[in-house]
C-alpha positions as YAML, in Angstrom:
chain: A
units: angstrom
residues:
- id: 1
  name: UNK
  ca: [0.00, 0.00, 0.00]
- id: 2
  name: UNK
  ca: [1.03, 3.64, -0.32]
- id: 3
  name: UNK
  ca: [1.35, 5.70, 2.86]
- id: 4
  name: UNK
  ca: [0.25, 9.28, 2.33]
- id: 5
  name: UNK
  ca: [0.29, 10.89, 5.80]
- id: 6
  name: UNK
  ca: [2.07, 14.20, 6.35]
- id: 7
  name: UNK
  ca: [5.18, 14.24, 8.53]
- id: 8
  name: UNK
  ca: [5.78, 11.13, 10.58]
- id: 9
  name: UNK
  ca: [3.51, 8.17, 9.91]
- id: 10
  name: UNK
  ca: [4.15, 6.09, 13.03]
- id: 11
  name: UNK
  ca: [5.51, 6.99, 16.47]
- id: 12
  name: UNK
  ca: [6.24, 4.53, 19.26]
- id: 13
  name: UNK
  ca: [6.43, 4.38, 23.03]
- id: 14
  name: UNK
  ca: [7.67, 1.66, 25.43]
- id: 15
  name: UNK
  ca: [6.79, 1.74, 29.14]
- id: 16
  name: UNK
  ca: [6.67, -0.72, 32.04]
- id: 17
  name: UNK
  ca: [4.01, -0.50, 34.74]
- id: 18
  name: UNK
  ca: [3.46, -2.29, 38.06]
- id: 19
  name: UNK
  ca: [0.40, -4.46, 38.57]
- id: 20
  name: UNK
  ca: [-2.64, -2.24, 38.93]
- id: 21
  name: UNK
  ca: [-1.00, 0.64, 37.06]
- id: 22
  name: UNK
  ca: [-3.35, 2.98, 35.24]
- id: 23
  name: UNK
  ca: [-3.23, 5.55, 32.48]
- id: 24
  name: UNK
  ca: [-6.20, 7.89, 33.17]
- id: 25
  name: UNK
  ca: [-8.86, 8.59, 30.58]
- id: 26
  name: UNK
  ca: [-7.54, 10.64, 27.67]
- id: 27
  name: UNK
  ca: [-7.68, 10.87, 23.90]
- id: 28
  name: UNK
  ca: [-5.33, 11.91, 21.13]
- id: 29
  name: UNK
  ca: [-5.58, 12.80, 17.43]
- id: 30
  name: UNK
  ca: [-3.58, 9.75, 16.30]
- id: 31
  name: UNK
  ca: [-4.76, 6.16, 16.34]
- id: 32
  name: UNK
  ca: [-3.15, 3.85, 18.90]
- id: 33
  name: UNK
  ca: [-2.17, 0.21, 18.83]
- id: 34
  name: UNK
  ca: [-1.82, -0.82, 22.48]
- id: 35
  name: UNK
  ca: [0.15, -4.05, 22.93]
- id: 36
  name: UNK
  ca: [1.67, -5.70, 25.99]
- id: 37
  name: UNK
  ca: [4.58, -8.10, 25.56]
- id: 38
  name: UNK
  ca: [4.16, -9.01, 29.24]
- id: 39
  name: UNK
  ca: [1.07, -8.73, 31.42]
- id: 40
  name: UNK
  ca: [-2.36, -7.85, 30.06]
- id: 41
  name: UNK
  ca: [-4.12, -4.61, 29.16]
- id: 42
  name: UNK
  ca: [-7.62, -3.73, 30.27]
- id: 43
  name: UNK
  ca: [-8.80, -0.84, 28.12]
- id: 44
  name: UNK
  ca: [-11.96, 1.01, 29.11]
- id: 45
  name: UNK
  ca: [-13.95, 3.21, 26.73]
- id: 46
  name: UNK
  ca: [-17.37, 4.73, 27.43]
- id: 47
  name: UNK
  ca: [-19.12, 1.77, 25.76]
- id: 48
  name: UNK
  ca: [-17.03, -1.28, 26.69]
- id: 49
  name: UNK
  ca: [-14.09, -2.90, 28.42]
- id: 50
  name: UNK
  ca: [-11.59, -4.73, 26.23]
- id: 51
  name: UNK
  ca: [-8.85, -7.07, 27.30]
- id: 52
  name: UNK
  ca: [-5.57, -7.82, 25.51]
- id: 53
  name: UNK
  ca: [-3.22, -10.55, 26.75]
- id: 54
  name: UNK
  ca: [0.29, -10.77, 25.20]
- id: 55
  name: UNK
  ca: [-0.99, -12.48, 22.04]
- id: 56
  name: UNK
  ca: [-3.52, -9.70, 21.33]
- id: 57
  name: UNK
  ca: [-3.53, -5.92, 20.97]
- id: 58
  name: UNK
  ca: [-6.24, -3.25, 21.01]
- id: 59
  name: UNK
  ca: [-6.63, -0.87, 18.11]
- id: 60
  name: UNK
  ca: [-8.03, 2.52, 19.19]
- id: 61
  name: UNK
  ca: [-9.09, 4.85, 16.35]
- id: 62
  name: UNK
  ca: [-8.06, 8.52, 16.50]
- id: 63
  name: UNK
  ca: [-9.91, 10.72, 18.95]
- id: 64
  name: UNK
  ca: [-11.52, 7.98, 21.03]
- id: 65
  name: UNK
  ca: [-11.43, 8.51, 24.83]
- id: 66
  name: UNK
  ca: [-9.98, 5.58, 26.76]
- id: 67
  name: UNK
  ca: [-8.15, 4.59, 29.91]
- id: 68
  name: UNK
  ca: [-5.72, 1.70, 30.32]
- id: 69
  name: UNK
  ca: [-5.36, -0.58, 33.35]
- id: 70
  name: UNK
  ca: [-2.49, -3.03, 33.80]
- id: 71
  name: UNK
  ca: [-3.25, -6.62, 34.80]
- id: 72
  name: UNK
  ca: [-0.05, -7.82, 36.45]
- id: 73
  name: UNK
  ca: [3.33, -6.20, 35.85]
- id: 74
  name: UNK
  ca: [2.97, -4.99, 32.30]
- id: 75
  name: UNK
  ca: [5.39, -4.08, 29.52]
- id: 76
  name: UNK
  ca: [3.35, -1.80, 27.27]
- id: 77
  name: UNK
  ca: [4.45, -1.30, 23.69]
- id: 78
  name: UNK
  ca: [2.47, 1.35, 21.82]
- id: 79
  name: UNK
  ca: [2.40, 2.47, 18.21]
- id: 80
  name: UNK
  ca: [0.69, 5.77, 17.36]
- id: 81
  name: UNK
  ca: [-0.44, 5.97, 13.73]
- id: 82
  name: UNK
  ca: [-1.37, 9.26, 12.08]
- id: 83
  name: UNK
  ca: [-5.01, 9.52, 10.92]
- id: 84
  name: UNK
  ca: [-4.29, 9.48, 7.18]
- id: 85
  name: UNK
  ca: [-2.07, 6.42, 7.41]
- id: 86
  name: UNK
  ca: [-4.59, 4.73, 9.73]
- id: 87
  name: UNK
  ca: [-7.55, 5.27, 7.38]
- id: 88
  name: UNK
  ca: [-7.72, 1.59, 6.23]
- id: 89
  name: UNK
  ca: [-7.95, 0.33, 9.84]
- id: 90
  name: UNK
  ca: [-11.23, -0.34, 11.70]
- id: 91
  name: UNK
  ca: [-13.27, 2.70, 12.65]
- id: 92
  name: UNK
  ca: [-14.07, 1.24, 16.06]
- id: 93
  name: UNK
  ca: [-12.04, -0.22, 18.91]
- id: 94
  name: UNK
  ca: [-10.98, -3.77, 18.03]
- id: 95
  name: UNK
  ca: [-9.00, -6.53, 19.72]
- id: 96
  name: UNK
  ca: [-6.59, -7.99, 17.15]
- id: 97
  name: UNK
  ca: [-4.54, -11.17, 17.14]
- id: 98
  name: UNK
  ca: [-0.81, -10.45, 16.99]
- id: 99
  name: UNK
  ca: [0.78, -13.07, 14.76]
- id: 100
  name: UNK
  ca: [4.56, -13.67, 15.05]
- id: 101
  name: UNK
  ca: [5.45, -11.55, 11.99]
- id: 102
  name: UNK
  ca: [3.34, -8.64, 13.22]
- id: 103
  name: UNK
  ca: [4.87, -8.91, 16.69]
- id: 104
  name: UNK
  ca: [8.40, -8.73, 15.30]
- id: 105
  name: UNK
  ca: [7.48, -5.77, 13.09]
- id: 106
  name: UNK
  ca: [6.03, -3.90, 16.09]
- id: 107
  name: UNK
  ca: [9.22, -4.49, 18.08]
- id: 108
  name: UNK
  ca: [11.37, -3.48, 15.09]
- id: 109
  name: UNK
  ca: [9.47, -0.18, 14.75]
- id: 110
  name: UNK
  ca: [9.88, 0.41, 18.49]
- id: 111
  name: UNK
  ca: [13.61, 0.00, 17.99]
- id: 112
  name: UNK
  ca: [13.56, 2.62, 15.25]
- id: 113
  name: UNK
  ca: [11.41, 4.99, 17.32]
- id: 114
  name: UNK
  ca: [9.50, 6.60, 14.43]
- id: 115
  name: UNK
  ca: [8.65, 6.00, 10.80]
- id: 116
  name: UNK
  ca: [8.66, 9.01, 8.52]
- id: 117
  name: UNK
  ca: [9.83, 10.48, 5.20]
- id: 118
  name: UNK
  ca: [13.51, 10.74, 4.51]
- id: 119
  name: UNK
  ca: [14.54, 7.46, 6.12]
- id: 120
  name: UNK
  ca: [15.27, 4.55, 3.75]
- id: 121
  name: UNK
  ca: [12.61, 1.85, 3.90]
- id: 122
  name: UNK
  ca: [10.32, 3.60, 6.37]
- id: 123
  name: UNK
  ca: [7.45, 3.97, 3.91]
- id: 124
  name: UNK
  ca: [7.61, 0.26, 3.13]
- id: 125
  name: UNK
  ca: [7.62, -0.60, 6.85]
- id: 126
  name: UNK
  ca: [4.62, 1.66, 7.50]
- id: 127
  name: UNK
  ca: [2.77, 0.11, 4.58]
- id: 128
  name: UNK
  ca: [3.56, -3.41, 5.78]
- id: 129
  name: UNK
  ca: [2.36, -2.51, 9.27]
- id: 130
  name: UNK
  ca: [-1.00, -1.31, 7.97]
- id: 131
  name: UNK
  ca: [-1.37, -4.34, 5.70]
- id: 132
  name: UNK
  ca: [-0.70, -6.75, 8.57]
- id: 133
  name: UNK
  ca: [-3.08, -4.91, 10.89]
- id: 134
  name: UNK
  ca: [-5.83, -4.95, 8.25]
- id: 135
  name: UNK
  ca: [-5.36, -8.71, 7.89]
- id: 136
  name: UNK
  ca: [-5.09, -9.40, 11.66]
- id: 137
  name: UNK
  ca: [-7.89, -11.57, 13.00]
- id: 138
  name: UNK
  ca: [-10.28, -9.76, 15.38]
- id: 139
  name: UNK
  ca: [-11.33, -11.38, 18.67]
- id: 140
  name: UNK
  ca: [-14.37, -10.82, 20.84]
- id: 141
  name: UNK
  ca: [-12.68, -9.78, 24.06]
- id: 142
  name: UNK
  ca: [-15.02, -6.82, 24.60]
- id: 143
  name: UNK
  ca: [-17.45, -6.55, 27.47]
- id: 144
  name: UNK
  ca: [-20.19, -3.99, 26.68]
- id: 145
  name: UNK
  ca: [-20.95, -1.58, 29.50]
- id: 146
  name: UNK
  ca: [-24.44, -0.40, 30.48]
- id: 147
  name: UNK
  ca: [-25.15, 3.32, 30.66]
- id: 148
  name: UNK
  ca: [-27.58, 3.21, 33.59]
- id: 149
  name: UNK
  ca: [-25.55, 4.16, 36.71]
- id: 150
  name: UNK
  ca: [-27.08, 1.37, 38.80]
- id: 151
  name: UNK
  ca: [-26.35, -1.25, 36.17]
- id: 152
  name: UNK
  ca: [-22.86, 0.15, 35.70]
- id: 153
  name: UNK
  ca: [-22.25, -0.07, 39.46]
- id: 154
  name: UNK
  ca: [-23.26, -3.74, 39.36]
- id: 155
  name: UNK
  ca: [-21.01, -4.34, 36.33]
- id: 156
  name: UNK
  ca: [-18.07, -2.86, 38.22]
- id: 157
  name: UNK
  ca: [-18.78, -5.08, 41.25]
- id: 158
  name: UNK
  ca: [-18.89, -8.19, 39.07]
- id: 159
  name: UNK
  ca: [-15.62, -7.30, 37.35]
- id: 160
  name: UNK
  ca: [-13.89, -6.59, 40.65]
- id: 161
  name: UNK
  ca: [-14.71, -10.06, 42.02]
- id: 162
  name: UNK
  ca: [-15.24, -12.48, 39.12]
- id: 163
  name: UNK
  ca: [-15.18, -15.54, 41.40]
- id: 164
  name: UNK
  ca: [-17.49, -13.99, 43.99]
- id: 165
  name: UNK
  ca: [-20.29, -16.08, 45.48]
- id: 166
  name: UNK
  ca: [-22.45, -13.15, 46.57]
- id: 167
  name: UNK
  ca: [-25.95, -13.49, 45.13]
- id: 168
  name: UNK
  ca: [-26.94, -11.24, 42.25]
- id: 169
  name: UNK
  ca: [-29.96, -10.09, 44.28]
- id: 170
  name: UNK
  ca: [-27.73, -8.78, 47.06]
- id: 171
  name: UNK
  ca: [-25.27, -7.19, 44.62]
- id: 172
  name: UNK
  ca: [-28.19, -5.53, 42.83]
- id: 173
  name: UNK
  ca: [-29.49, -4.01, 46.08]
- id: 174
  name: UNK
  ca: [-26.01, -2.73, 46.90]
- id: 175
  name: UNK
  ca: [-25.96, -1.12, 43.45]
- id: 176
  name: UNK
  ca: [-29.21, 0.74, 44.09]
- id: 177
  name: UNK
  ca: [-31.85, -1.29, 42.25]
- id: 178
  name: UNK
  ca: [-33.76, -4.53, 42.40]
- id: 179
  name: UNK
  ca: [-32.48, -7.59, 40.60]
- id: 180
  name: UNK
  ca: [-35.53, -7.60, 38.35]
- id: 181
  name: UNK
  ca: [-34.89, -3.99, 37.30]
- id: 182
  name: UNK
  ca: [-31.27, -4.72, 36.41]
- id: 183
  name: UNK
  ca: [-32.25, -7.89, 34.58]
- id: 184
  name: UNK
  ca: [-34.41, -5.70, 32.34]
- id: 185
  name: UNK
  ca: [-31.69, -3.07, 31.83]
- id: 186
  name: UNK
  ca: [-28.76, -5.32, 30.87]
- id: 187
  name: UNK
  ca: [-30.19, -6.81, 27.63]
- id: 188
  name: UNK
  ca: [-31.37, -3.38, 26.46]
- id: 189
  name: UNK
  ca: [-28.07, -1.60, 27.12]
- id: 190
  name: UNK
  ca: [-25.48, -4.36, 26.56]
- id: 191
  name: UNK
  ca: [-27.18, -6.90, 24.30]
- id: 192
  name: UNK
  ca: [-26.55, -9.60, 26.93]
- id: 193
  name: UNK
  ca: [-28.68, -10.96, 29.73]
- id: 194
  name: UNK
  ca: [-27.27, -10.28, 33.18]
- id: 195
  name: UNK
  ca: [-26.27, -13.93, 33.61]
- id: 196
  name: UNK
  ca: [-24.59, -14.02, 30.20]
- id: 197
  name: UNK
  ca: [-22.79, -10.74, 30.96]
- id: 198
  name: UNK
  ca: [-21.49, -12.12, 34.25]
- id: 199
  name: UNK
  ca: [-20.23, -15.30, 32.58]
- id: 200
  name: UNK
  ca: [-18.47, -13.35, 29.82]
- id: 201
  name: UNK
  ca: [-16.87, -11.09, 32.44]
- id: 202
  name: UNK
  ca: [-15.54, -14.19, 34.23]
- id: 203
  name: UNK
  ca: [-14.17, -15.70, 31.04]
- id: 204
  name: UNK
  ca: [-12.49, -12.47, 29.96]
- id: 205
  name: UNK
  ca: [-10.89, -12.26, 33.40]
- id: 206
  name: UNK
  ca: [-9.67, -15.85, 32.87]
- id: 207
  name: UNK
  ca: [-8.03, -14.75, 29.60]
- id: 208
  name: UNK
  ca: [-6.00, -12.22, 31.60]
- id: 209
  name: UNK
  ca: [-5.03, -14.91, 34.09]
- id: 210
  name: UNK
  ca: [-3.93, -17.25, 31.30]
- id: 211
  name: UNK
  ca: [-1.95, -14.41, 29.72]
- id: 212
  name: UNK
  ca: [-0.19, -13.94, 33.06]
- id: 213
  name: UNK
  ca: [0.96, -17.57, 33.09]
- id: 214
  name: UNK
  ca: [-1.80, -19.23, 35.15]
- id: 215
  name: UNK
  ca: [-2.61, -22.84, 34.37]
- id: 216
  name: UNK
  ca: [-5.98, -23.71, 32.87]
- id: 217
  name: UNK
  ca: [-7.14, -25.19, 36.18]
- id: 218
  name: UNK
  ca: [-5.99, -22.19, 38.20]
- id: 219
  name: UNK
  ca: [-7.58, -19.69, 35.80]
- id: 220
  name: UNK
  ca: [-10.89, -21.55, 35.88]
- id: 221
  name: UNK
  ca: [-11.04, -21.83, 39.66]
- id: 222
  name: UNK
  ca: [-9.99, -18.20, 40.13]
- id: 223
  name: UNK
  ca: [-12.87, -16.94, 38.00]
- id: 224
  name: UNK
  ca: [-15.53, -19.00, 39.73]
- id: 225
  name: UNK
  ca: [-15.73, -22.35, 37.96]
- id: 226
  name: UNK
  ca: [-15.87, -25.38, 40.25]
- id: 227
  name: UNK
  ca: [-14.12, -27.77, 37.86]
- id: 228
  name: UNK
  ca: [-11.64, -27.49, 34.98]
- id: 229
  name: UNK
  ca: [-14.02, -29.37, 32.66]
- id: 230
  name: UNK
  ca: [-16.85, -26.86, 33.25]
- id: 231
  name: UNK
  ca: [-14.44, -23.99, 32.66]
- id: 232
  name: UNK
  ca: [-13.05, -25.50, 29.44]
- id: 233
  name: UNK
  ca: [-16.57, -26.12, 28.10]
- id: 234
  name: UNK
  ca: [-17.72, -22.55, 28.84]
- id: 235
  name: UNK
  ca: [-14.50, -21.05, 27.46]
- id: 236
  name: UNK
  ca: [-14.73, -23.00, 24.21]
- id: 237
  name: UNK
  ca: [-18.40, -22.04, 23.81]
- id: 238
  name: UNK
  ca: [-17.51, -18.36, 24.23]
- id: 239
  name: UNK
  ca: [-14.27, -18.12, 22.24]
- id: 240
  name: UNK
  ca: [-14.37, -21.11, 19.90]
- id: 241
  name: UNK
  ca: [-11.12, -22.66, 21.21]
- id: 242
  name: UNK
  ca: [-9.99, -24.30, 24.42]
- id: 243
  name: UNK
  ca: [-8.11, -22.21, 27.01]
- id: 244
  name: UNK
  ca: [-4.90, -24.08, 26.20]
- id: 245
  name: UNK
  ca: [-5.16, -23.28, 22.49]
- id: 246
  name: UNK
  ca: [-6.07, -19.66, 23.19]
...
């Protein structure tokens, strides 16, 4: 492809954060590819939470507000892509699979620092980056967030304690509404029933645990499943592959 952006096409940034580290909500005029070579990223936008373990990255289009949380000690590797160069990429936040060639290209660009005119081969590298990102396989690691403040409070409680045994009725009351009211709100505002939302939240949390090196059994038990077989079945139903393959 031909890269047409003015000035630099791609800038990069490498940072390491402790577990629980956070980059507060912000936005910028360039698109961002957020990728962790260690740890996992939890990226929150007004509409959803997205998770990226080390084999995935999150593409954030230009101008979109977001905050980033670190799951475990995290080595964040970011590429910022100017809006003209990024035009072929998705117009919405997307979790992308990072294949080995794409991973090595990201790290190579980080080593160079920036891609721009005047440097031999930089236009070809920028073009290859966009081509590989366009072809990267998307993954459903997004958890839609409700807008209603009571439902959002419940969603935050469920994410904070994915293995919790507290009844939904009690959690609903603590969030300021009856369980029946929240059961009506969740499908309207997230497209998922409350039970389905809770299960997806647990499984996405398990993805982060697996990305941090947890065994399949440990990840399943830590997110509330009583047996590895039940966890594997639910995980495969949600993501189409077993936890080990993922």
